[in-house]
C-alpha positions in Angstrom: 0.0 0.0 0.0 1.1 3.6 -0.7 1.0 6.2 2.0 -1.0 9.4 1.8 0.1 11.9 -0.7 2.2 14.6 0.9 0.8 18.1 0.9 1.8 20.4 -1.9 4.1 23.3 -1.1 2.5 26.7 -1.0 4.2 29.0 -3.6 5.1 32.4 -2.2 7.1 35.4 -3.4 9.3 36.6 -0.5 10.0 40.4 -0.4 13.3 40.3 1.4 14.4 43.9 1.0 16.2 45.0 4.2 15.3 41.7 6.0 17.9 39.5 7.5 18.7 36.2 5.7 21.3 33.9 7.2 23.4 31.7 4.9 25.4 28.9 6.5 28.3 27.7 4.4 30.7 29.4 2.1 31.2 26.9 -0.7 29.9 26.4 -4.2 26.2 26.2 -3.2 26.4 29.5 -1.3 28.2 31.1 -4.3 25.2 30.2 -6.5 22.5 31.2 -4.0 23.8 34.4 -2.5 23.6 36.6 -5.6 19.9 36.1 -5.9 19.5 37.0 -2.2 21.5 40.2 -2.7 19.5 41.0 -5.8 16.4 40.8 -3.7 17.8 43.3 -1.3 18.3 40.9 1.6 20.4 41.8 4.6 22.7 38.7 4.2 24.6 37.3 7.1 27.0 34.6 5.9 28.4 32.2 8.5 31.3 30.0 7.5 34.9 29.6 8.6 36.0 29.9 4.9 34.6 31.5 1.8 35.1 31.1 -2.0 36.9 34.0 -3.6 33.6 35.2 -5.2 31.8 35.3 -1.8 34.8 37.0 -0.2 34.5 39.7 -2.9 30.9 40.3 -1.8 32.0 40.5 1.8 35.0 42.9 1.0 32.6 45.1 -1.0 30.3 45.4 2.0 27.3 43.7 0.3 27.0 41.1 3.1 28.2 40.6 6.6 30.6 37.6 7.1 31.2 35.8 10.4 34.3 33.6 9.9 33.3 30.8 12.2 30.9 27.9 12.6 27.2 28.4 13.1 25.7 29.3 16.5 21.9 29.3 17.1 22.0 33.0 18.0 22.9 33.8 14.4 19.2 33.3 13.6 18.1 36.1 16.0 16.1 38.5 13.8 16.3 36.4 10.7 13.4 35.8 8.3 14.9 33.0 6.3 17.9 30.7 6.6 19.7 28.8 3.7 21.9 25.9 4.8 24.6 25.3 2.2 26.8 22.7 3.8 27.5 19.0 3.1 27.6 18.0 6.8 24.2 16.5 7.5 24.6 16.8 11.3 25.6 20.4 11.1 22.7 21.1 8.6 20.2 19.4 11.0 21.4 21.5 13.9 20.8 24.7 11.9 17.3 23.6 10.7 16.4 22.6 14.3 17.4 26.0 15.5 15.3 27.6 12.7 12.3 25.4 13.6 12.5 26.5 17.3 12.3 30.1 16.1 9.7 29.5 13.4 12.0 30.5 10.6 11.8 28.8 7.2 14.9 26.8 6.4 16.2 25.8 2.9 18.6 22.8 3.0 20.9 22.0 0.2 21.8 18.6 1.7 18.3 17.2 2.2 15.2 18.7 0.6 12.9 16.3 2.6 14.1 17.7 5.9 13.8 21.4 4.8 10.8 23.6 5.6 11.2 25.5 2.4 12.4 24.7 -1.1 14.4 26.9 -3.6 12.6 26.8 -6.9 14.1 26.6 -10.4 14.1 30.3 -11.4 14.3 32.2 -14.7 14.1 35.9 -15.0 13.0 37.9 -18.1 13.0 41.7 -17.4 10.4 42.3 -14.6 9.1 38.8 -14.9 10.4 36.1 -12.5 9.2 32.5 -13.0 9.8 30.0 -10.2 9.0 26.3 -10.7 8.6 23.6 -8.1 8.8 20.1 -9.4 7.2 18.2 -6.5 10.6 17.6 -4.9 12.3 16.6 -8.2 14.9 19.3 -9.1 15.4 17.8 -12.6 11.7 18.1 -13.4 11.6 21.7 -12.1 14.6 22.6 -14.2 13.1 21.0 -17.3 9.9 22.9 -17.0 11.8 26.1 -16.1 13.9 25.8 -19.3 10.8 25.4 -21.5 9.3 28.5 -19.9 12.6 30.5 -20.3 12.9 29.6 -24.0 9.3 30.7 -24.5 9.9 34.0 -22.8 13.0 34.6 -24.7 11.8 33.4 -28.1 11.9 36.0 -30.9 10.7 33.8 -33.7 10.7 30.1 -34.8 10.0 27.1 -32.7 9.5 27.1 -28.9 12.8 25.5 -28.2 15.8 27.0 -30.2 17.6 24.4 -32.3 21.2 23.3 -31.8 23.4 25.7 -33.7 26.8 24.2 -33.0 28.8 22.9 -35.9 29.9 19.2 -35.7 28.7 16.6 -33.2 26.3 17.3 -30.4 27.8 18.6 -27.2 27.2 15.4 -25.3 29.0 13.3 -27.9 32.4 14.0 -26.2 34.1 16.5 -24.0 34.6 20.0 -25.2 35.1 23.5 -23.9 33.2 26.8 -24.6 34.8 30.1 -23.8 31.8 32.3 -23.1 31.8 36.0 -22.5 29.2 36.8 -19.9 29.1 40.5 -20.4 29.9 43.4 -18.1 27.6 42.6 -15.1 23.9 42.7 -16.1 22.9 39.1 -16.5 20.6 40.0 -19.4 23.7 41.1 -21.5 25.0 37.6 -22.0 24.4 36.5 -25.7 21.7 34.1 -26.6 24.3 31.5 -27.7 26.3 32.0 -24.5 23.2 31.5 -22.4 22.2 28.4 -24.3 25.6 26.8 -23.9 25.5 27.6 -20.2 22.2 25.7 -19.9 23.8 22.7 -21.5 27.0 22.7 -19.4 28.0 20.0 -17.0 30.9 22.0 -15.6 31.1 25.8 -15.3 34.4 27.4 -14.5 33.5 31.0 -13.5 35.4 34.2 -12.8 34.6 36.6 -10.1 33.2 39.3 -12.4 30.5 37.1 -14.1 26.9 38.0 -13.2 26.0 36.0 -10.1 22.4 35.6 -11.2 23.6 33.4 -14.1 25.1 31.0 -11.6 21.9 30.9 -9.6 20.1 29.5 -12.7 22.5 26.6 -13.2 21.1 23.0 -13.0 21.5 21.4 -9.6 23.9 18.8 -10.9 26.3 21.2 -12.6 29.8 21.3 -11.1 30.7 24.9 -10.4 34.4 25.7 -10.2 35.1 29.1 -8.7 38.1 30.4 -10.6 37.8 34.0 -9.3 40.7 36.3 -9.8 40.3 39.0 -7.1 42.7 41.9 -8.0 45.8 41.9 -5.9 44.4 39.1 -3.8 44.1 35.3 -3.8 43.8 33.7 -7.2 44.1 30.4 -9.0 47.1 30.1 -11.2 46.2 30.3 -14.9 47.9 27.0 -15.5 45.6 25.4 -12.9 42.6 26.8 -14.7 43.9 25.5 -18.0 44.3 22.1 -16.5 40.8 22.1 -15.1 39.4 22.8 -18.5 41.4 20.1 -20.2 40.8 17.5 -17.4 37.1 17.9 -17.3 36.8 17.9 -21.2 39.0 14.8 -21.4 36.6 13.1 -18.9 33.8 13.7 -21.5 32.3 16.7 -19.8 30.7 19.7 -21.5 32.6 22.6 -20.0 31.8 26.3 -20.1 34.5 28.8 -19.1 32.4 31.7 -18.1 34.3 35.0 -18.1 33.3 38.6 -17.4 33.1 40.8 -20.4 34.7 39.3 -23.5 37.0 36.2 -23.3 39.8 37.9 -25.3 39.7 41.5 -23.9 42.2 41.1 -21.1 40.5 37.9 -20.3 43.3 35.4 -21.1 40.9 33.5 -23.2 43.6 33.1 -25.8 45.8 31.2 -23.4 43.0 28.9 -22.5 42.2 28.2 -26.1 45.9 27.4 -26.8 46.0 25.0 -23.8 42.9 23.2 -25.0 44.2 23.0 -28.6 47.5 21.5 -27.5 45.5 18.9 -25.5 43.3 18.1 -28.5 40.2 19.5 -26.8 37.6 21.2 -29.2 36.8 24.8 -28.2 33.9 27.0 -29.1 34.4 30.8 -28.5 31.4 32.9 -27.8 32.2 36.7 -27.8 30.8 38.8 -24.9 29.8 42.4 -24.5 33.0 44.0 -23.4 33.0 46.4 -20.4 35.4 48.7 -22.3 32.5 49.9 -24.5 29.4 48.9 -22.6 30.1 50.4 -19.2 30.9 53.9 -20.5 27.8 53.6 -22.8 25.4 52.9 -20.0 26.9 55.8 -18.0 26.2 58.1 -20.8 29.7 58.2 -22.2 30.0 57.1 -25.9 33.6 56.1 -26.7 33.1 57.8 -30.1 30.9 60.7 -31.1 30.6 62.6 -34.3 32.8 65.7 -34.3 34.3 64.8 -30.9 36.2 61.5 -31.2 37.0 59.4 -34.3 39.1 56.8 -32.4 39.2 55.0 -29.1 42.0 53.1 -27.5 41.6 50.4 -24.8 44.5 49.7 -22.5 45.2 47.8 -19.3 46.3 49.9 -16.3 47.1 46.9 -14.0 50.7 47.8 -14.2 52.0 51.3 -13.3 53.5 53.3 -16.3 57.1 52.9 -15.0 56.7 49.1 -14.3 59.3 47.0 -16.2 56.6 44.7 -17.5 54.3 47.4 -18.9 53.7 47.2 -22.6 51.7 50.4 -22.9 53.3 53.5 -24.6 51.7 56.1 -22.3 53.8 58.8 -24.0 52.2 58.0 -27.3 48.7 57.8 -25.9 49.1 61.3 -24.4 49.3 62.7 -28.0 46.2 61.0 -29.3 43.0 63.2 -29.8 40.5 60.3 -29.4 39.1 58.5 -26.4 41.3 56.5 -24.0 39.6 53.7 -22.1 41.6 52.2 -19.2 40.6 48.9 -17.7 42.0 47.7 -14.3 43.5 51.1 -13.7 42.1 52.3 -10.4 45.1 51.3 -8.3 47.5 53.1 -10.6 45.3 56.0 -11.6 47.4 58.7 -10.0 50.5 57.5 -11.7 48.7 57.1 -15.0 47.2 60.5 -14.9 50.5 62.1 -14.0 52.3 60.3 -16.8 49.8 61.4 -19.4 50.0 65.0 -18.2 53.8 64.9 -18.2 53.7 63.9 -21.9 51.4 66.7 -22.9 47.9 65.6 -22.2 46.1 68.7 -20.8 45.2 68.4 -17.1 41.7 69.8 -17.9 40.9 66.9 -20.2 37.6 65.4 -19.1 37.7 62.1 -17.3 35.1 59.7 -15.9 35.3 56.6 -13.7 32.4 54.1 -13.7 32.3 51.5 -10.9 30.4 48.2 -11.4 28.8 49.4 -14.6 25.5 47.9 -15.8 24.7 46.6 -12.3 22.5 48.0 -9.5 25.7 49.1 -7.8 26.8 51.3 -10.6 28.4 54.7 -9.6 29.7 57.3 -12.0 32.2 60.1 -11.3 33.0 62.9 -13.8 36.2 64.8 -13.3 39.3 66.0 -15.1 42.6 64.2 -15.7 44.4 66.5 -13.2 42.0 65.7 -10.3 40.5 62.4 -11.1 42.7 60.3 -8.9 42.1 62.4 -5.8 38.3 62.5 -6.6 38.2 58.8 -6.9 39.9 58.4 -3.5 37.5 60.9 -1.9 34.5 59.2 -3.4 35.8 55.8 -2.2 35.3 54.3 -5.7 36.8 50.8 -6.0 37.4 48.1 -8.6 35.9 46.9 -10.9 35.8 50.3 -12.6 36.4 51.7 -16.0 38.3 55.0 -16.6 37.5 57.1 -19.7 39.7 60.0 -20.7 38.6 62.4 -23.5 36.0 65.0 -24.6 33.4 62.2 -25.0 32.9 62.4 -21.3 30.8 65.5 -21.8 29.5 64.7 -25.3 26.0 63.7 -24.0 26.3 65.6 -20.7 27.8 69.1 -21.3 29.9 70.3 -18.5 28.4 73.1 -16.4 29.6 76.6 -17.3 32.5 77.8 -15.1 
């Protein structure tokens, strides 16, 4: 005989803005779940002795509060929701017991049957959010979610977009896709990049990829956090190359998800060469580069009729006088077009001084855009002579794009003196 049918879950949209949510665990599961909580405006308390680099970046930026220790029941005081993202069943059970005592709903990554709340399969399309519960079966929920997502995103043709890859199907053997995820807004990934992401069995993600894309991965996807936090902890590029090759040789479909475009200071070329040397087939999917997109959304076109007929993109991760720098800053000072500097916040004072020393007027307009295309975007307009001090005073931080040139005021004329 079969037992009684368990009751169906009650679907509910939680408005978490300003409300405390506790996340226990700092690994891959938390890395996937935290961005959605932050996007919902939750006041996130993250409790874990260790964090992935991506979560550490959120903590360092002040987006969440991190307690570097094991969970204590008092952590739930004032909480509205708790997400348990640990593999230790005993530890997870202790958290859910403490939550039950306080009548706080608890999501458990280790045991859905023991949880008081489930995380649905989610897809987002502009202002529309669709959440699917599959009766306790994550695969069913993901399958239905994917059909709905394709329907919402369809422009023409059949409901499900056909396979567009050349050659054998992705599941016929291991292969790697280098996918540019765009500058930060999850909707700026290309249709092809998104489709490959939904087909992936392994995703190797940088710190700057949109976190909401990771939240939509299938439950069984292996997420490898290959974050490269500037001037902080990082995986060696050789290790990343080896991960791509090893997973592909094991027959896996691997997506190397990179912020912006894979080849614009993204080291995608090195990864392609490593895969080619190992005989691993590679698909390259261009991404919207922050060098153009971030100034654009801030109202700064990199070219404009009658103002700039050229733009140059350079890396500022090395100071102008660094022995390893390949940038001819003296030559750039003489150009009349737009100069876009990536990874240049740390060395901005030295860069500005060098450009001025080689003839660039100190009054040349300059702009700095932090976390462009995201909800955390900040824009500062200044001049080359004062921009470094202004950035420090405004406490702007990486990731940020620096633009130097008259285009800074092309769409926003400077106020008269």
